[in-house]
C-alpha positions in Angstrom: -12.1 52.3 117.6 -9.0 50.9 119.1 -9.1 47.4 120.6 -8.2 48.4 124.2 -8.5 46.1 127.2 -11.6 48.2 128.2 -13.4 47.7 124.8 -12.6 43.9 125.0 -14.1 43.7 128.5 -17.3 45.5 127.3 -17.6 43.1 124.4 -17.2 40.1 126.6 -19.8 41.3 129.1 -22.3 42.0 126.2 -21.8 38.5 124.9 -22.5 37.0 128.3 -25.7 39.0 128.6 -26.9 37.9 125.2 -26.1 34.3 126.0 -28.0 34.5 129.2 -31.1 35.9 127.4 -31.0 33.0 124.8 -34.1 30.9 125.6 -33.4 28.1 123.0 -32.7 24.7 124.6 -30.7 21.9 123.3 -32.8 18.9 122.2 -32.5 16.2 124.9 -30.7 13.0 124.1 -33.1 10.5 122.6 -33.4 7.5 125.0 -32.5 4.2 123.5 -35.5 2.0 122.9 -35.9 -1.3 124.6 -33.9 -4.2 123.1 -35.4 -5.9 120.1 -35.9 -9.6 120.1 -35.0 -12.0 117.3 -36.5 -15.4 118.3 -35.0 -18.1 116.0 -36.5 -21.6 115.9 -34.7 -24.3 114.0 -37.0 -27.3 113.5 -35.8 -30.7 114.5 -32.4 -29.4 115.4 -30.4 -31.5 117.8 -27.1 -30.2 119.2 -25.4 -31.0 115.8 -23.3 -27.8 116.0 -19.7 -27.0 116.4 -20.4 -25.0 119.5 -21.7 -28.2 121.1 -18.6 -30.2 120.3 -19.8 -31.9 117.1 -16.6 -32.1 115.1 -18.4 -33.1 111.9 -20.9 -30.2 111.7 -19.9 -27.2 109.6 -21.7 -24.4 111.4 -19.4 -21.3 111.6 -22.1 -18.7 111.9 -24.0 -20.3 114.7 -20.7 -21.0 116.4 -19.8 -17.3 116.1 -23.1 -16.4 117.6 -22.2 -18.7 120.5 -18.9 -16.9 120.9 -20.8 -13.6 121.4 -23.4 -15.1 123.8 -24.1 -18.0 126.2 -24.3 -21.6 125.1 -26.5 -23.9 127.2 -25.2 -27.4 127.0 -27.9 -29.2 129.1 -31.2 -27.9 127.8 -34.2 -30.2 127.6 -37.4 -30.1 125.7 -40.6 -30.8 127.6 -42.0 -33.0 124.8 -40.0 -34.5 121.9 -42.5 -33.5 119.2 -43.3 -30.1 117.6 -46.8 -29.0 118.7 -46.5 -29.9 122.4 -43.0 -28.6 122.7 -43.8 -25.3 121.1 -47.1 -24.9 123.0 -45.2 -25.3 126.2 -42.3 -23.0 125.6 -44.5 -20.3 123.9 -46.9 -20.1 126.9 -44.4 -20.7 129.7 -46.3 -23.6 131.1 -45.8 -27.4 131.0 -47.6 -30.0 128.9 -49.9 -31.3 131.6 -51.0 -27.6 132.0 -51.4 -26.8 128.3 -53.0 -30.2 127.8 -51.2 -30.3 124.5 -49.7 -33.8 124.3 -49.4 -34.7 120.6 -49.4 -33.1 117.1 -53.2 -32.8 116.8 -53.8 -30.9 120.0 -54.3 -27.2 119.5 -53.6 -25.0 122.5 -55.8 -22.1 121.3 -58.8 -24.4 121.1 -58.1 -26.1 124.4 -57.7 -22.7 126.2 -58.8 -19.7 124.1 -57.6 -17.3 126.7 -54.0 -18.5 126.6 -51.5 -15.6 126.5 -48.4 -16.5 124.4 -44.9 -15.0 124.6 -45.3 -12.7 121.5 -48.8 -11.7 122.7 -47.3 -10.7 126.1 -44.5 -8.8 124.4 -47.1 -7.0 122.3 -49.0 -6.0 125.4 -45.8 -4.5 126.7 -45.1 -2.3 123.7 -43.4 -4.6 121.2 -44.3 -4.9 117.5 -44.5 -8.6 116.9 -44.0 -10.4 113.6 -44.1 -14.0 112.6 -42.2 -15.6 109.7 -42.1 -19.4 109.4 -42.7 -22.1 112.0 -42.9 -20.8 115.5 -46.1 -22.6 116.6 -46.9 -25.8 114.9 -47.0 -25.6 111.1 -50.7 -25.2 110.5 -51.4 -23.3 113.7 -49.9 -19.8 113.1 -52.1 -18.4 115.9 -52.8 -14.9 114.4 -53.9 -13.7 117.9 -50.3 -13.8 119.0 -48.9 -11.4 116.4 -49.3 -7.9 115.1 -48.1 -9.3 111.7 -49.0 -13.0 111.7 -47.6 -15.6 109.3 -46.0 -13.4 106.7 -44.5 -15.4 103.8 -42.4 -14.8 100.7 -44.6 -13.6 97.8 -44.2 -16.6 95.6 -45.7 -18.8 98.3 -48.9 -16.9 98.8 -50.9 -19.0 96.3 -54.4 -19.7 97.6 -54.0 -23.5 97.3 -50.7 -23.3 99.3 -52.0 -21.4 102.4 -52.2 -24.6 104.5 -49.0 -26.0 103.1 -45.9 -26.2 105.2 -42.6 -24.7 104.3 -40.6 -27.9 104.4 -42.7 -29.6 101.7 -41.3 -27.7 98.7 -38.9 -29.2 96.2 -37.1 -27.8 93.1 -37.7 -30.8 90.8 -40.7 -30.3 88.6 -41.2 -34.1 88.3 -41.4 -34.3 92.1 -43.8 -31.3 92.2 -46.1 -33.0 89.7 -46.0 -36.3 91.6 -46.8 -34.5 94.9 -49.9 -32.9 93.4 -51.2 -36.2 92.1 -50.6 -38.0 95.4 -52.2 -35.1 97.3 -55.4 -35.3 95.3 -55.6 -39.0 96.0 -54.9 -38.6 99.7 -57.5 -35.8 100.2 -60.2 -37.9 98.6 -59.6 -40.5 101.3 -59.4 -37.9 104.2 -59.8 -34.1 103.5 -57.9 -32.9 106.6 -54.3 -34.0 106.6 -50.9 -33.0 108.0 -49.2 -30.4 105.8 -52.5 -30.3 103.8 -51.4 -33.5 102.1 -48.2 -32.1 100.6 -45.8 -34.1 102.7 -44.9 -36.6 100.1 -41.9 -37.0 97.8 -38.3 -38.1 98.2 -36.6 -37.9 101.6 -33.8 -35.7 100.2 -32.9 -33.4 97.4 -29.6 -31.6 96.5 -30.5 -29.1 93.8 -27.7 -26.9 92.4 -29.6 -23.7 93.0 -29.3 -20.4 94.9 -30.2 -20.4 98.6 -33.3 -18.4 97.9 -34.8 -21.1 95.7 -35.7 -23.2 98.8 -38.3 -21.9 101.3 -35.9 -21.1 104.1 -33.7 -19.0 101.8 -36.7 -17.1 100.4 -38.0 -16.6 104.0 -34.6 -15.2 105.1 -34.7 -12.6 102.3 -38.1 -11.6 103.6 -36.8 -11.5 107.1 -33.9 -9.2 106.0 -36.4 -6.8 104.4 -38.6 -6.9 107.5 -35.6 -6.1 109.7 -34.8 -3.1 107.6 -38.3 -1.9 107.7 -38.7 -2.3 111.5 -35.3 -0.7 112.2 -36.7 2.6 111.1 -39.3 2.6 113.9 -39.0 3.8 117.5 -41.0 0.8 118.6 -39.0 -2.3 119.6 -39.7 -5.4 117.6 -40.1 -9.1 118.5 -39.6 -11.3 115.4 -40.3 -15.0 115.5 -38.4 -16.6 112.7 -38.9 -20.3 112.3 -36.6 -22.2 110.0 -38.1 -25.5 108.6 -34.8 -27.3 107.9 -33.5 -29.7 109.0 -37.0 -31.2 109.2 -37.6 -33.9 106.6 -37.2 -33.9 103.6 -33.5 -33.1 103.7 -33.8 -30.7 100.7 -31.0 -28.1 100.6 -28.8 -26.5 97.9 -26.1 -28.8 96.6 -23.2 -26.7 97.9 -24.1 -27.6 101.4 -24.1 -31.3 100.6 -20.7 -30.8 99.0 -19.3 -29.5 102.3 -19.3 -33.1 103.6 -17.8 -36.5 102.7 -20.5 -38.9 103.6 -18.0 -41.6 104.3 -16.5 -39.6 107.1 -19.8 -38.8 108.8 -19.9 -41.1 111.9 -22.8 -43.5 112.3 -24.9 -43.6 115.5 -23.1 -44.4 118.7 -26.2 -46.4 119.9 -27.7 -48.1 116.9 -29.9 -50.5 118.9 -33.0 -50.1 120.9 -32.1 -49.9 124.6 -31.6 -53.2 126.2 -34.4 -54.2 128.8 -36.6 -51.3 127.6 -40.4 -51.8 127.6 -41.9 -52.6 124.2 -43.7 -49.2 123.9 -40.8 -46.8 124.3 -40.1 -46.3 120.6 -42.1 -44.5 117.9 -43.0 -46.3 114.7 -41.0 -43.8 112.4 -44.2 -43.0 110.6 -42.8 -39.5 109.8 -40.1 -41.0 107.6 -42.5 -43.6 106.2 -44.4 -40.9 104.3 -41.4 -40.4 102.0 -40.7 -42.2 98.7 -39.1 -45.6 99.2 -39.7 -45.7 103.0 -43.2 -47.0 103.3 -41.9 -50.5 104.0 -39.7 -49.6 107.0 -40.4 -51.6 110.1 -40.9 -50.6 113.7 -37.6 -50.0 115.6 -38.6 -52.6 118.2 -38.7 -55.3 115.5 -36.0 -57.0 113.4 -35.9 -54.2 110.9 -32.5 -52.7 110.1 -31.8 -49.9 107.6 -29.0 -50.4 105.1 -25.7 -48.5 105.7 -25.9 -46.8 102.3 -29.4 -45.3 103.1 -28.3 -44.4 106.6 -25.3 -42.4 105.2 -27.5 -40.6 102.7 -30.0 -39.6 105.3 -27.4 -38.5 107.8 -25.5 -36.6 105.1 -28.8 -34.8 104.2 -29.4 -33.8 107.8 -25.9 -32.3 108.2 -26.3 -30.5 104.9 -29.6 -29.0 106.0 -28.1 -27.8 109.2 -25.2 -26.1 107.3 -27.8 -24.5 105.0 -29.6 -23.0 108.0 -26.3 -21.9 109.5 -25.5 -19.9 106.3 -28.9 -18.2 106.5 -28.4 -17.3 110.1 -25.0 -15.8 109.2 -26.6 -13.7 106.4 -29.3 -12.5 108.8 -26.8 -11.4 111.4 -24.5 -9.7 108.9 -27.4 -7.6 107.7 -28.4 -6.7 111.3 -24.8 -5.5 111.9 -24.8 -3.5 108.6 -28.0 -1.6 109.5 -26.9 -1.0 113.1 -29.4 -3.0 115.1 -27.4 -6.0 116.1 -26.0 -4.5 119.3 -29.5 -3.6 120.6 -31.1 -7.0 119.8 -31.6 -10.0 122.0 -31.0 -13.1 119.8 -32.1 -16.5 121.0 -31.6 -19.6 118.8 -33.1 -22.9 119.8 -34.3 -26.4 118.6 -37.7 -27.6 119.6 -36.5 -31.2 120.3 -33.7 -33.6 119.2 -33.8 -36.1 116.4 -32.5 -39.6 115.9 -30.1 -40.3 113.1 -30.1 -44.1 113.3 -29.9 -43.9 117.1 -31.9 -46.6 118.9 -32.5 -48.2 115.4 -34.7 -45.2 114.6 -35.2 -42.0 112.7 -37.1 -38.9 113.9 -38.1 -37.8 117.4 -41.1 -38.8 119.6 -39.5 -40.7 122.4 -38.4 -39.9 126.0 -34.8 -40.7 125.2 -32.2 -37.9 125.6 -31.3 -38.0 121.9 -34.8 -36.6 121.4 -35.0 -34.4 124.5 -31.7 -32.5 124.5 -31.6 -29.4 122.4 -29.4 -26.5 121.6 -30.1 -23.1 123.1 -27.9 -20.0 122.5 -28.6 -16.5 123.8 -26.9 -13.2 123.3 -28.1 -9.7 124.3 -27.0 -6.1 124.8 -24.6 -5.5 127.7 -24.4 -9.2 128.4 -22.0 -10.5 130.9 -19.8 -13.5 130.2 -19.8 -13.6 126.5 -18.5 -16.7 124.8 -19.2 -18.9 127.9 -20.9 -22.2 128.2 -22.9 -23.7 131.1 -23.5 -27.3 131.8 -26.2 -26.6 134.4 -29.7 -28.0 133.6 -32.1 -25.7 131.8 -35.4 -26.3 130.0 -37.2 -24.7 127.0 -40.0 -23.6 129.2 -37.5 -21.3 130.8 -37.3 -19.1 127.7 -40.4 -17.0 128.3 -39.5 -15.7 131.8 -35.9 -15.3 130.8 -36.6 -13.1 127.7 -39.0 -11.0 129.8 -36.2 -10.3 132.4 -33.6 -9.5 129.7 -36.1 -7.1 128.0 -37.0 -5.4 131.2 -40.6 -6.7 131.3 -42.4 -8.0 134.4 -42.3 -11.8 134.4 -45.9 -13.2 134.6 -46.4 -14.9 138.0 -47.8 -18.1 136.5 -44.7 -19.1 134.7 -43.7 -22.8 135.2 -40.1 -22.2 134.0 -37.3 -20.2 135.6 -35.4 -17.2 134.2 -31.9 -18.3 133.4 -30.4 -14.8 133.6 -28.7 -15.4 136.9 -27.0 -18.5 135.3 -25.7 -16.3 132.5 -24.1 -14.0 135.1 -22.6 -16.9 136.9 -22.4 -20.0 134.6 -20.9 -22.2 137.3 -23.4 -21.6 140.0 -25.7 -24.4 141.2 -29.0 -24.4 139.3 -31.9 -26.7 138.7 -31.6 -30.2 140.2 -33.6 -31.8 137.3 -35.5 -31.3 134.0 -38.9 -32.7 133.4 -40.3 -34.1 130.1 -43.0 -36.5 129.0 -44.4 -38.3 125.9 -47.8 -39.6 125.0 -47.4 -42.9 123.2 -50.5 -43.6 121.1 -51.6 -47.2 120.2 -51.0 -47.1 116.5 -47.3 -46.2 117.1 -46.4 -48.7 119.7 -45.0 -52.2 119.2 -47.7 -53.7 121.4 -50.7 -51.4 120.5 -51.0 -50.0 124.0 -51.6 -46.3 125.0 -49.2 -44.9 127.6 -47.8 -41.7 129.1 -44.1 -41.6 130.0 -42.9 -39.1 132.5 -39.1 -38.3 132.4 -36.8 -36.7 134.9 -33.1 -35.9 134.0 -30.7 -35.1 136.8 -27.0 -34.5 136.1 -26.2 -38.2 136.7 -29.4 -40.1 135.9 -32.3 -40.3 133.5 -35.4 -41.9 135.0 -38.7 -42.6 133.2 -42.0 -43.9 134.5 -44.7 -45.3 132.2 -48.4 -45.2 133.0 -51.6 -46.3 131.3 -53.3 -43.2 129.8 -56.9 -42.3 129.5 -57.1 -40.2 126.3 -60.7 -39.1 126.9 -60.1 -37.5 130.3 -56.4 -36.8 129.9 -55.5 -38.6 133.1 -53.0 -41.3 133.9 -53.9 -44.7 135.2 -51.9 -47.6 136.6 -48.1 -47.6 136.7 -46.6 -50.0 134.1 -42.9 -49.9 134.0 -39.8 -47.8 134.6 -36.5 -47.0 132.8 -33.2 -45.9 134.4 -30.1 -44.8 132.5 -26.7 -43.8 133.9 -25.9 -40.5 132.2 -22.3 -40.6 133.2 -21.4 -44.2 132.4 -24.0 -44.9 129.7 -24.6 -41.5 128.0 -26.2 -43.1 124.9 -28.8 -44.9 127.0 -28.0 -48.4 125.8 -29.1 -50.4 128.9 -32.1 -49.9 131.1 -31.0 -50.7 134.6 -34.2 -49.9 136.5 -34.9 -53.6 137.4 -31.4 -54.3 138.7 -31.5 -55.1 142.4 -28.5 -52.8 143.1 -30.5 -49.8 141.8 -33.7 -50.2 143.9 -32.8 -47.4 146.4 -31.9 -45.1 143.5 -35.1 -45.9 141.7 -37.1 -45.1 144.8 -35.3 -41.8 145.3 -35.8 -40.7 141.6 -39.4 -41.8 141.6 -40.0 -39.6 144.6 -38.2 -36.7 143.0 -40.2 -37.2 139.8 -43.4 -37.1 141.8 -42.4 -33.9 143.6 -42.2 -32.2 140.3 -40.5 -29.2 138.8 -41.2 -26.8 141.7 -39.0 -28.8 144.0 -36.2 -28.8 141.4 -36.0 -25.0 141.1 -32.6 -23.3 141.9 -32.1 -22.1 145.4 -31.3 -18.5 146.4 -32.6 -16.6 143.4 
């Protein structure tokens, strides 16, 4: 048959009829799942990062994360020690509400019905996984996670289940010594921090692969976990807690080799603050546990550490930070390789600061800003203002409501922090007028043997602290004892307490009233 215009028209009509009778439907486009959450804790991390202006720190991977997110330059911990800080930020409420004030307080025993951040995300359709230190070391809180406290296989020995990830060394001689010391310690008192394993040298620089230390092995497990969960349609919330740069400063030698210790600057404020009360400083008992440091004195005494030892310790801290930075870089590279980076909220934070010879001290556990200020970096899908910084005041207790908002989950109405999402959208807008922190100073760690609670308020210009007697049985404060006032603009290292100066009386009165009004009055307006 010839192909005439008529036959072509008949063919076209027949085709249209057949197409109109076709009942098959195209598969609808699969909706994108909610964003995943990678919640990265870095223990004892002060803002010793390039992204925070530290010209010594070698942290290219965290700095790159900051370039893809938002860097918060004025974030404050609610308590400068692990358990209370983490209990607060993981529940979204403040220390006087959690009633977790020091290392031995366990929030789940104090309030069994507490709902934590991962618990809340699980209730809202997330698969939650815990690797490493998110809550305090020996409080993994299995109720909070669908997969609680997963560990690298070689660390699953029965006698290590209550041992903390920072306590492992490479040296066999050190390992043998640890076991002997632990046996002796447990005979004296069977329940101990880190299950008695927190002994040994304060630093180690073994020439080994990254995976030979706990954080490196844990990162390998995190990478495998990311691959596994990426295959699921369910969004994940992974809490990944790095143990370094917590003591001991044990990290692969190549990270120590990044630094010349002679070029690492010593502390800007090597002395206890002038005119400070004699109960402001901690006894440095954390460092005293390590070999060669059992003799060290209280910071508020005549004790001074030698410059050689100071340089080794500070070198070890920086090396440990660079080690964690490399592991973070490896983790993010893997997320990009398997295609989940773009749809993942990443938040990286430190639970409190850390003194590196500042105030004649080592460790945390004070109300000074060297211990209270922490890094917090956030990036998420479709984020506005990437690579920006904000110097507005934020607090760790703000993380819970903020992550809920970013993930599209209803924010619980009992939160005592404020979502910082509006601040990401406009980093220069006016925000909180103050941050609130506190510290319970116990008798055996004070220079005068007293028990006190110090309440701290940080505004942009001033840091004010009030100290009270504290009743440890009832958890209530007693009589006012003393005050501290520091000029954050003209004395950023808090070298001189000016609270008793006659010229500051009006300011002290104003800040005392603002401290008494509390966090609700400091919330940002018009949000």
